ROFI-351586 format. One record per atom (N, C-alpha, C): x, y, z. Coordinates in steps of 0.2 Angstrom, whole numbers, plus 5000, padded with zeros to 4 digits. Layout:
N
XYZ/...
// end
This chain:
378
500649934999/499949995002/500550074999/500350124995/500750164996/500650235001/501050295000/500650335005/500150355005/499850375000/499250415000/498750355001/498750284997/498150265000/498250235007/498850235010/498750235020/498550305022/498550325019/498350415023/497450415023/497550395016/496650375014/496350305019/496750275020/496250205025/496450235032/496650285034/496550315041/495850335041/495750365037/494850415035/494450345035/493750365039/493150315038/492950335032/492650295029/492250335022/491750375024/491350395028/491050435029/491450505030/492050515034/492450565036/492650595028/492850535025/493150555018/492850575013/492250535014/491650605010/491250665013/491350675017/491350745022/491750785018/492250755020/492850805018/492850835011/492950775006/492650794998/492350814997/491550794999/491050844998/490850925001/491050915006/491350985010/491751025009/492251005004/492751065005/492751135004/492151145001/491951225001/491951245008/491651215012/491451235020/492051215021/492651215021/493251195024/493451255027/493751265034/493851325036/494451345032/494651415029/495451405026/495951425031/496451415032/496951415038/497651455032/497351515028/497751545025/497851605030/498451655026/498551735030/498051765031/497551785026/496951805024/496451795030/496151725030/495851725034/496251735043/496751715043/497051705050/496951785052/497151825048/497151885049/496451935050/496151925046/495351915047/494951925053/495151845056/495251825061/495051875068/495751895067/496251945073/495951975073/495752055066/495452085063/494752105068/494452025067/493752025069/493852015079/494252015080/494252005087/494452075088/494952115085/495152195086/494652235087/494152215082/493752275081/493052265085/493152205089/492452175090/492052275093/491252255092/491152335096/491352405091/491752395088/491952465082/491752485076/491252415075/491052435067/491552405061/491452425055/491852415051/492452465052/493052425048/493852465048/493652535045/494052585047/494052645045/494452675038/493952685032/494252675028/495052705025/495152765031/496052775032/496452745034/496152695037/496552645041/497352625038/497852615042/498352575043/498352525043/498352465037/498252415038/498952375038/499252335043/499852315040/499652265046/499452215046/499052145048/499252085042/499252075037/499152005034/499852005028/500352035030/501052035026/500952035020/500452085016/500352105010/500652165007/500952145002/501252234999/500952274996/501352324999/500752374996/500752404991/501452394989/501652414983/501152394974/500752334977/500452294973/500552264966/500352254960/500752204956/500952264952/501452234948/501952274945/501652314938/501652354934/501652374928/501352324924/502052304921/501952234918/501152184917/501352164925/500652124928/500152144926/500052214928/499252234926/499052254920/499752274915/499752274909/499652204904/499652144907/499452084905/498852084907/498752094914/497852094915/497452104909/497652174910/497152214908/496952194901/497452164898/497452134889/496952074888/497052024895/496851964896/495951944896/495951994901/495151994904/494751994900/494752024893/493952024889/493951954886/494751914887/494551864885/494251804891/494151804895/494051794902/493251754900/492751734895/492451704894/492851634892/493551624891/493851564891/494251534894/494251474893/494551454900/495351494900/495751454894/496451484893/496651504886/496251564884/496151564876/496551584872/497251604876/497851604870/498551584875/498251504878/498851474881/499151514888/498751554891/499051574897/499251504902/498951464904/499351414908/499951384906/499951354898/500551354896/501051384896/500951454897/501751504894/501651504904/501251494908/501351514914/501951464915/501751404917/502251334916/502951344916/502751354906/503551384903/504051414909/503851494911/504151534912/504251504920/504051474923/504251424931/504751384929/504551364924/505351304923/505851314921/505751374916/506451404914/506751444921/506351454925/506751534929/506851464937/506451434937/506651374944/507051304940/507351294934/507651254932/507351174934/506651174932/506351114935/505851074929/505951024928/505350994922/504651024922/504151024917/503751064918/503151014921/503150944922/502750914927/503050914932/503450954934/503650944942/503451034944/502851044941/502751114942/501851104942/501351114947/500751114950/500651194950/500351214946/499951294948/499551304952/499451344957/498951354960/498751414963/498051414967/498051484969/498351514976/498951534975/499351554979/499751494982/499851484989/500251434992/499851414999/499451435002/498851395004/498551335002/498251364996/498151294994/498651224991/499051224992/499451164989/499751134995/499751185001/499751175007/499351135011/498751145009/498151125012/498251025008/498251055002/498450964997/499050935003/499650955002/500050905005/499850875011/499350915015/499050895023/498650825020/498150845016/497950785017/497950725011/498750755009/498950685004/499550655008/499850655012/500150645015/500250645024/499850665026/499750665034/498850605036/498850585040/498450555044/498350565051/497950525056/497750515061/498550475065/498850445057/499350395062/499950435060/500050485054/500350505051/500450585053/500650625057/500750685058/501050735055/501050795057/501250845054/501750885058/502250895057/502750925060/503050985060/502851045064/503051105062/503251165066/503651205067/504151245071/503451275076/503551305083/503151325085/503651405087/503351475087/502651475082/502951455075/502351455072/502851445065/501951465061/501851445054/501251465050/500651405049/500251425050/499851355049/499651295056/499251245053/499551215057/498551195058/498051205056/497451245058/497051175051/497351175047/497151125043/497151025044/497951035046/497950955049/497650945054/497350975058/496950955063/496350945063/496250995056/495251005053/495150935052/495650905047/495450825045/495750785050/496050795056/496050725058/496850705064/497150765058/497750725061/498250765066/498650735069/499150745074/499550815070/499450875075/500050925073/500350905079/501350915077/501750925082/502150985082/502051045087/502551075086/503051095091/503451125085/504251105091/504651185092/504751195097/504851275099/505651295095/505751345091/506451355085/506751375090/507451365088/508051345093/508051445094/508751435100/508851515102/508951565093/509151545091/509451585084/508651605080/508151565083/507451555080/507351535072/507751465070/507951435068/507451385067/507351345062/506951285064/507551235068/507051185073/507651135077/507551085074/507951075070/507751005061/507850935066/508350945071/508450885076/507950865082/507550915085/507150895088/506450895083/506350905077/505850885073/505750815071/506450805070/506550725069/506250675074/506750695080/506550655088/505550665089/505250725091/504750745091/504150675088/504350675082/503950605080/504350585073/504650515074/505050495069/504850465064/504150455065/503750425058/503250475057/503350545058/502950595053/502750575047/502150615046/502050615036/502350665033/502250725037/502650775035/503050835040/503550845038/503950905041/503950965037/503751015040/503751075037/504051115039/504351155036/504851225036/504551275034/504351335036/504351375032/504951435033/505151455027/505851495026/505951555020/505951605025/505951645030/505151605034/505451605041/504851575046/504351625046/503651605047/503051655048/502851625055/503151675060/503051745061/503551775063/504251745064/504751765065/505151815058/505151775054/505551815049/506251785048/506251735051/507051705051/507151655048/507751645045/508051605039/508351535043/508051465042/508351425041/508651395036/509351355038/510051345035/509651285030/510051285024/510151235020/510251185021/510751165026/511151115028/510351075032/510151125037/509451095042/508951065036/508851085030/508351055027/508650995024/509150975022/509550925019/509550895025/509650905032/509550855037/508950815037/508450855039/507850825038/507750755033/507850785026/507950735020/508350675024/508950685025/509350635027/509050585032/508650615037/508450575044/507650555044/507350575038/506750575038/506550495037/505750475039/505550385036/505750405029/505750355025/505550345018/505050365016/504550375019/503750385017/503650435019/504150485021/503850535025/504050605019/503650665019/503850715015/504150755017/504650835017/504850885018/504350935012/504150965017/503951035014/504151125015/504351115010/504651205012/504251245009/503851295012/503551335009/504151415009/504051445004/504551495004/504051545002/503751575006/503151625001/503351685004/503851675006/504351765008/504951765007/505251725002/505951694999/506151754997/505851784994/505951854988/506351894993/506051914999/506251965004/506851955006/507051895006/507851865010/508451875005/508851885010/509651885007/509951845007/509851795012/510251735014/509851665013/509351675011/508851595013/509051575005/509251495005/509351464999/508651424998/508351464991/507951404989/507951334988/507451294988/507451214988/507451194981/507351244974/506951194970/507451174965/508051174967/508851124963/508651044968/508451044974/508350984976/507750964973/507150994971/506650964967/506850934963/507150964957/507550964951/507850894953/508050884959/508550814959/508150764961/507550754962/506950694965/507150694973/507250744975/507150734982/506450734984/506250704991/505550704994/505550764998/505550784992/505250884995/504850904990/504450964994/503850994990/504051074992/504151104989/504051174987/503751194985/503351274990/502751314989/502951364989/502551404983/502851484982/502151524980/502251604980/501651624982/501751664977/501451704974/501451774972/501151834974/500951824981/500451854984/500851904989/501651904988/502051944994/502451994988/503051964988/503452014984/503252034979/502751974975/502552014968/501852064971/501352064976/500852094976/500652094972/500352014974/499651994971/499351954974/499351964982/498851934987/497951934985/497751974983/497051964980/497051934973/497551934971/497351894963/497551844963/497951814965/497951734968/498151714962/498751684963/499151654958/499851624962/500151554963/500651534965/501051454961/501351414964/501551344962/501651324968/501551244967/502051204971/502551144965/503051154969/503651114965/503651024967/503750984965/503850924968/503950864962/504150804963/504150744956/503650744956/503350724950/502750684948/502250664952/502650614955/502250564959/502050594966/502350634967/502250684973/501650734972/501550764967/501050804966/500450764965/500450714961/499750674957/499550654964/499750644969/499550614977/499450684980/499450724977/499150824979/498450824975/498350814971/497850834966/497150824968/496950754971/496250764970/496050794976/496450824981/496150884987/496150924983/495550954982/495651034976/494851024974/494451074975/493951064973/493851124965/494651134965/494551154958/495451174956/495451144949/496051124946/496251174939/495851244940/496051294937/496051364940/496751404939/496751474941/496451504935/496151594939/495951654935/496351654929/496251664923/496751674917/497251744918/496751794923/497151864925/497651844930/497551804935/498251794940/498951784935/498651724931/499151664928/499351734924/498951784920/499451834915/499951874918/499451884926/500051944928/500651904930/500751834934/501251804936/501651794932/501451774925/501951764921/502251844917/501851894916/502151944917/502651964923/502351964927/503051964933/503651954933/503351884934/504351834933/504651874928/504451894921/504951904915/505251964917/505052024922/505352094925/505852064929/506552054927/507152034929/507452074935/507052144935/507352184941/506852164946/506152164946/505752184950/505752144957/506152084960/506152054965/506652094968/507252094966/507752144971/507552214970/507252244968/507152314969/506852314974/506152274976/505552264980/505952244986/506452194986/506852154992/507052234994/507352254991/507652334994/507452384997/506752394995/506052424996/505852395005/505852365003/505452325011/506152315015/506752315014/507352315018/507552395022/507352435016/507552495019/507052545024/506252525024/505752525026/505952485034/506052415033/505952395039/506652385045/507152415042/507752435046/507652505048/507452565046/506852615048/506652605054/506052565053/505852545058/506052495064/506452485063/506952425067/507452485071/507552545066/507852595070/507452635076/506752665075/506252675078/506252625085/506352575084/506052515091/506652515096/507352525092/507752525096/507952595101/507852625098/507852695103/507252705106/506652665105/506052655110/506352595116/506952585113/507052515119/506452465118/506252445112/505752395114/506352355108/506052275112/506652225107/506152215102/506352165097/506252135092/506552085087/506252025083/506651975082/506852015074/507552025075/507752035066/507551995061/506952005055/506751985050/507051995044/506951945040/507251955034/506451955029/505951965032/505151965028/504952025027/504552045026/503952105026/503652095032/503852065036/503452075042/504252065048/503752075056/504252065061/503852045067/504252035073/503952015078/504252045085/503852085087/504052155094/503752115098/504352115105/504052115111/503652175114/503152195117/502652245120/502552235128/502552175130/502752175137/502152165141/501652165137/501052155140/500452095133/499952085136/499752045131/499652085126/499852045119/499852075113/499252075110/498652065111/498052075109/497752145111/497952145119/498052225121/498052285116/498752275116/499052325112/498752325103/498452265101/498252285094/497752305094/497252315101/496652325101/496652425103/497352425105/497552495108/497752555102/498252485095/498352525090/497952555085/497252485086/496552515082/496352585084/496352585091/495952665092/496352715088/496852705084/497352755081/497152725074/496852695072/496552665065/497352635064/497652605067/498152565064/498052485066/498052445061/497952375064/498352345061/498652315069/499252255066/499252195069/499452155067/499652065066/499352025073/499351985070/499251905077/499651925081/499451865087/499851865093/499851765092/500551745093/500351655093/500351645100/500251585104/500151585109/500551555113/501251535110/501751535112/502251615117/501951635115/502251705114/501651745114/501251755120/500751815121/500951875119/501451895122/501751945121/502251995115/502151965111/502551975105/501951995098/502052035096/501352055091/501852055083/501552035079/501752035072/501452085068/502052125065/501852195062/502052185054/501652195051/501852185045/502052245042/502652245036/503052305034/502452345028/502352425030/502052425024/502352475020/502152535018/502352605014/502852645021/503152675018/503652725023/503152765027/502752805023/502152825026/501652775033/501552725030/501252685036/501652675040/502352675040/502552645044/502752705050/502752755048/502852815051/502152815054/501752815051/501052825056/500952775062/501352715062/501252655065/501752705073/502352705069/502852725075/502452795079/502152835076/501652875079/501152865086/500852805081/500352795087/500652745090/501052685091/501352655094/501652695100/501952765099/502452795103/501952825111/501452835108/500752845111/500652805116/500452735111/500052675117/500552645120/501152675120/501652615124/501752675131/501752735128/501552795133/501352775139/
// end
């Protein structure tokens, strides 16, 4: 019996039918959904978010899509009555293949990276095959929803994934999940640690590397070459962050064809909007885009860190478009206080209740954040 069959066998027929038939009602554990829930808690009794609010809670990119991406969307939008009128899907896969150095059948186009993250949960975990991840880390709700055990392992002192402890925590896990850079810390796990997981896991386990924020990092090493080398690894990418396409939805998973085949059944949709595909394809071909946006984000992030240091507020040095800061009291209280000034910051992780995640906005938005934060902390 192969890995997918053994995972499915762990479900009762009734449970599996319920999952597949009710997939549309499945709670989404993506960045938007979790940020929405945090905002709902913050906004209790306050009514809707003001139009002039500063929203630095969802790790969105305020720069939005690039000019070339927008032009591609405008061009293809009138053809939206067709599924792929001029070969948009094929063009997307071709560009990803060329840039990432993997064959076309090693690529699964997806709506961002949360979709394939959920699919890996269904394909490779079960009540007897756990999902092992960092604590704090991104996700974990989807495995619990389908009845899989979630094992959370504290980060090392340098905030990287403690891969030795992850293996020890459950040597029989189905998935070892590494978000790199990690959400919510923005810290990087070295390539040798990912290779350690591959070398020390059981044969039927997979390593999932979520590279949603890798374009913002100057040190994180992408793992597309491990995919090309046919390792037991699945790499996730999204255009929601550096490419500024959170509301447009595009991404992809990289993996061996046999691994991707196990993921495909677990989705209610196998097709992406042609507008998102066209925007992503055009954006990837702008050679300077990622470097320029990485530099912009770093400058604003460094300016914010300088402000926090002057205020003697500790924070975790991040290589993402977000950071965690220590507020010295329940983070949810600080988030609510900031909302009184129309500044909406991010979530709190249970393991660190006095740390709050803040997304990096424009310089103007971060100036407003600084002004409001100074008042709240005073």
